[in-house]
Structures are given as structure tokens and as C-alpha cells.
N, CA, C and O of each residue as an XYZ file, in Angstrom:
236
protein
N      -6.608      6.949     26.497
C      -5.723      7.800     25.728
C      -5.116      6.984     24.585
O      -4.613      5.880     24.794
N      -5.173      7.538     23.393
C      -4.678      6.799     22.235
C      -3.167      6.919     22.128
O      -2.561      7.864     22.633
N      -2.580      5.949     21.464
C      -1.136      5.958     21.268
C      -0.725      6.899     20.136
O       0.385      7.430     20.134
N      -1.623      7.101     19.178
C      -1.343      7.969     18.042
C      -1.980      9.328     18.313
O      -3.160      9.386     18.657
N      -1.231     10.428     18.166
C      -1.823     11.737     18.407
C      -2.939     12.038     17.415
O      -3.005     11.448     16.337
N      -3.784     12.933     17.784
C      -4.897     13.279     16.903
C      -4.388     13.926     15.629
O      -3.380     14.633     15.629
N      -5.099     13.674     14.553
C      -4.709     14.154     13.236
C      -4.649     15.687     13.198
O      -3.797     16.263     12.521
N      -5.541     16.326     13.915
C      -5.616     17.792     13.858
C      -4.375     18.466     14.455
O      -3.985     19.544     14.006
N      -3.766     17.855     15.442
C      -2.632     18.491     16.107
C      -1.284     18.016     15.559
O      -0.235     18.457     16.029
N      -1.305     17.125     14.572
C      -0.059     16.650     13.977
C       0.489     17.700     13.019
O      -0.269     18.448     12.400
N       1.815     17.748     12.904
C       2.432     18.671     11.950
C       2.230     18.133     10.538
O       1.892     16.964     10.349
N       2.441     18.996      9.555
C       2.291     18.568      8.160
C       3.294     17.481      7.809
O       2.979     16.574      7.039
N       4.498     17.563      8.364
C       5.503     16.537      8.099
C       5.073     15.185      8.686
O       5.257     14.141      8.062
N       4.506     15.223      9.879
C       4.042     13.981     10.508
C       2.873     13.383      9.735
O       2.779     12.164      9.591
N       1.984     14.236      9.238
C       0.862     13.740      8.427
C       1.368     13.102      7.142
O       0.895     12.039      6.741
N       2.334     13.757      6.496
C       2.873     13.216      5.251
C       3.566     11.883      5.495
O       3.424     10.949      4.706
N       4.316     11.799      6.593
C       4.992     10.540      6.921
C       3.987      9.435      7.211
O       4.185      8.296      6.788
N       2.933      9.746      7.912
C       1.891      8.763      8.228
C       1.217      8.267      6.958
O       0.996      7.067      6.796
N       0.892      9.183      6.061
C       0.264      8.788      4.791
C       1.207      7.920      3.969
O       0.786      6.924      3.381
N       2.487      8.298      3.927
C       3.460      7.533      3.155
C       3.619      6.127      3.703
O       3.709      5.168      2.937
N       3.653      5.995      5.011
C       3.778      4.669      5.630
C       2.536      3.829      5.352
O       2.644      2.634      5.079
N       1.366      4.443      5.421
C       0.124      3.710      5.159
C       0.065      3.223      3.716
O      -0.322      2.083      3.462
N       0.443      4.070      2.778
C       0.437      3.663      1.369
C       1.469      2.564      1.129
O       1.201      1.603      0.408
N       2.640      2.705      1.729
C       3.675      1.675      1.576
C       3.208      0.334      2.139
O       3.456     -0.713      1.543
N       2.535      0.369      3.281
C       2.035     -0.870      3.881
C       0.978     -1.518      2.988
O       0.964     -2.739      2.832
N       0.098     -0.715      2.404
C      -0.928     -1.264      1.508
C      -0.304     -1.867      0.253
O      -0.718     -2.936     -0.195
N       0.687     -1.190     -0.312
C       1.358     -1.722     -1.501
C       2.080     -3.019     -1.167
O       2.054     -3.965     -1.954
N       2.717     -3.069     -0.014
C       3.412     -4.282      0.405
C       2.437     -5.441      0.608
O       2.719     -6.565      0.192
N       1.307     -5.181      1.236
C       0.299     -6.232      1.416
C      -0.257     -6.708      0.077
O      -0.478     -7.904     -0.113
N      -0.483     -5.786     -0.844
C      -0.964     -6.162     -2.173
C       0.066     -7.016     -2.899
O      -0.291     -8.000     -3.546
N       1.330     -6.651     -2.800
C       2.385     -7.432     -3.443
C       2.468     -8.836     -2.845
O       2.605     -9.813     -3.581
N       2.387     -8.943     -1.521
C       2.404    -10.263     -0.885
C       1.213    -11.097     -1.327
O       1.350    -12.303     -1.537
N       0.049    -10.479     -1.472
C      -1.152    -11.188     -1.901
C      -0.985    -11.712     -3.321
O      -1.372    -12.843     -3.615
N      -0.412    -10.896     -4.200
C      -0.198    -11.316     -5.589
C       0.819    -12.440     -5.654
O       0.610    -13.420     -6.371
N       1.916    -12.318     -4.922
C       2.944    -13.367     -4.922
C       2.378    -14.661     -4.361
O       2.651    -15.742     -4.884
N       1.591    -14.552     -3.299
C       0.978    -15.752     -2.710
C       0.073    -16.449     -3.718
O       0.016    -17.678     -3.753
N      -0.632    -15.679     -4.534
C      -1.520    -16.276     -5.539
C      -0.724    -16.902     -6.689
O      -1.196    -17.849     -7.318
N       0.463    -16.390     -6.967
C       1.244    -16.883     -8.100
C       2.142    -18.065     -7.764
O       2.574    -18.775     -8.672
N       2.433    -18.295     -6.503
C       3.352    -19.371     -6.125
C       2.903    -20.744     -6.653
O       3.742    -21.465     -7.193
N       1.639    -21.140     -6.530
C       1.255    -22.449     -7.089
C       1.471    -22.539     -8.601
O       1.862    -23.590     -9.108
N       1.219    -21.447     -9.323
C       1.425    -21.465    -10.771
C       2.902    -21.585    -11.119
O       3.254    -22.246    -12.095
N       3.755    -20.964    -10.345
C       5.194    -21.067    -10.581
C       5.657    -22.497    -10.337
O       6.468    -23.020    -11.101
N       5.159    -23.128     -9.294
C       5.525    -24.520     -9.005
C       5.070    -25.438    -10.131
O       5.822    -26.313    -10.560
N       3.845    -25.247    -10.614
C       3.335    -26.062    -11.727
C       4.171    -25.832    -12.975
O       4.480    -26.785    -13.690
N       4.544    -24.589    -13.250
C       5.343    -24.294    -14.438
C       6.723    -24.932    -14.349
O       7.214    -25.471    -15.341
N       7.352    -24.881    -13.193
C       8.679    -25.486    -13.032
C       8.592    -26.999    -13.179
O       9.432    -27.602    -13.847
N       7.587    -27.620    -12.565
C       7.424    -29.076    -12.693
C       7.122    -29.453    -14.140
O       7.626    -30.464    -14.629
N       6.322    -28.670    -14.820
C       6.029    -28.941    -16.229
C       7.268    -28.828    -17.100
O       7.473    -29.628    -18.014
N       8.093    -27.829    -16.810
C       9.339    -27.667    -17.560
C      10.268    -28.850    -17.334
O      10.866    -29.365    -18.279
N      10.391    -29.283    -16.082
C      11.222    -30.446    -15.787
C      10.685    -31.703    -16.472
O      11.456    -32.496    -17.011
N       9.370    -31.883    -16.450
C       8.773    -33.046    -17.110
C       9.014    -32.979    -18.610
O       9.328    -33.996    -19.227
N       8.875    -31.813    -19.201
C       9.122    -31.660    -20.637
C      10.573    -31.992    -20.983
O      10.835    -32.691    -21.962
N      11.508    -31.497    -20.187
C      12.918    -31.790    -20.443
C      13.208    -33.277    -20.268
O      13.980    -33.855    -21.033
N      12.586    -33.901    -19.255
C      12.817    -35.318    -19.015
C      12.237    -36.154    -20.160
O      12.853    -37.128    -20.594
N      11.042    -35.768    -20.651
C      10.421    -36.527    -21.741
C      11.166    -36.341    -23.055
O      11.299    -37.295    -23.821
N      11.650    -35.149    -23.332
C      12.375    -34.947    -24.588
C      13.768    -35.563    -24.549
O      14.318    -35.905    -25.595
N      14.330    -35.705    -23.392
C      15.654    -36.319    -23.253
C      15.561    -37.833    -23.490
O      16.481    -38.430    -24.049
N      14.478    -38.440    -23.074
C      14.320    -39.890    -23.150
C      14.071    -40.369    -24.566
O      14.388    -41.518    -24.876
N      13.519    -39.545    -25.433
C      13.183    -40.015    -26.792
C      14.213    -39.625    -27.803
O      14.071    -39.946    -28.983
């Protein structure tokens, strides 16, 4: 026996809620994937900015 009721016997409100949760979960996973890919670039940019400030301060 499944934990989730069959789609055919679900009410329209339950179907809409299920679809909304699924779309929200996909958007959240996509956002996490994008942020995970950008973190190394952000670290490089911050280190580059610090190096630039340190080099311009010294001269």
C-alpha cells in the first residue's frame, strides 16, 4: 500500500497542492545547484579584490 493516495481519487485542491510543492522543490533544487556552481567564482572574486586592494595600497 502506497503512502500517497492515487492521483485519480485526490481532490482538485490536493492535486493543486501536490503540483505546487513539486514545482517549488524543483525550483529550490535548481537554485541550490546554481549557488553551488557560483560559490568558487565568488571566492575567487573576493580574493582577487583583496589582492587588488593590497597591491594598490602598497604602491
